[in-house]
N, C-alpha and C positions, 0 to 999 in steps of 0.2 A: 401344348405349345403356346396357345393364346394366353394362358395364365403366366407362363414363364416370361413372355414379352411384357405383359402388364407389370409384373414384379420387377423386371429389369428397368422399366421406365420409371416406376415409383422410386426405386433405389437410386437411380441416377439423379432424379429431381431432388431427393432429400440430400444427396451428397453435394450437389451444386448449391442448394440453399444454405447448407451448413458452412460451406466454404466462403460464400458471400458474407454470411454473418460474422465469421471469424475475421475477414479482411476489414469489415466496416466497424468492428467493435473497437472501442478506445483501449489504449494500453492500460495496464493495471494501475499505474501511478496516476494517469490522467483521470481514470474513473474514480479513484480515491480522493484526489484533490477536488473534484467537482462537488464533493459533499461539504466543503468548507463554507462557513457562513460569514467569516471575516478574515481579512488579510493582516499579516503582522510585519510586512516590509522586510522579509528575509533577515532573520537574526541568527547568530550563532548561540549555541547552548551546550551545556554539559549535563550528563545524567547524574542525578543525586540518589543513589540507592543501588542495591545489588539484586539481580534476578528480576529486573523489570521487564514485563512483557512488551515487545514491540509488535503492535497489532496491525491488522489489515484494514481496520476501520475505527471510527471514533467511539468505541464503547467496549466493555468487557465481553460483549456478545460476539465480537469478531475474533477470528483465529489469531494466534500468536505466530509471528514469523521467526521468533527466537527471543533471546534475552539480552538485555543491556545491563551494563555495570557502571559503577562509579567512574565518572570522568569520560565515558564514551562521548564522542563529540557528534553533534547534530547541527543541521541547518534547519531552522524553523521557517515555514512559509505562510501558513494560515491555520485557522482553527475552527472548531465547532464545539460550542459549550466549553468545557474545561479540558478539551483534547486538542493537541497540536499535530498538524501534518508536517512531517520532517523527512530529512534525508541524512543518512550517515555520511559524515565527511571523511572518516577514516575507518578502517576495519575495526569492528567492535571486539571487545575482550572475549566475547563468546564465539567469534569467528564469522559474524555476518559481514558481508562484503561492503566496502565503501561504495556509496551510491545507492544503497538499498533504501527505498521509501517506506514509511510506515507511520503509525499513529502512537503517540505517547501522552499520558495524562500530564497536564501542566504542572502539577505539584511534584512531579518526578524529575524536574529540571532544576539544576543548581543555579544557573545564571542565564540571563538573556541579554545579549549585547549586540548592538547594531554594527 
């Protein structure tokens, strides 16, 4: 009985701590944007290429959220190195929802316009 109470107390404590961490954690887009090292003043851009990975972070070491294709439209917010943090302004040709945030290499963009 003593061990069961101790186990219940530990389980409850872990659950409460995990819940608090989830509430205090930043959103995925906020966490990703925080890795930017420079701002670009919010520009519109179009993808130049087919099957371009739309990534969760600013390098090929990050997971892909899906693919982007020629003329998919993005809003560029900031960057890190030669990677831009962006948001899809319209549904992508591959089916990613408008409003999806992600990272794309700068050389995969056709135009940048203010």
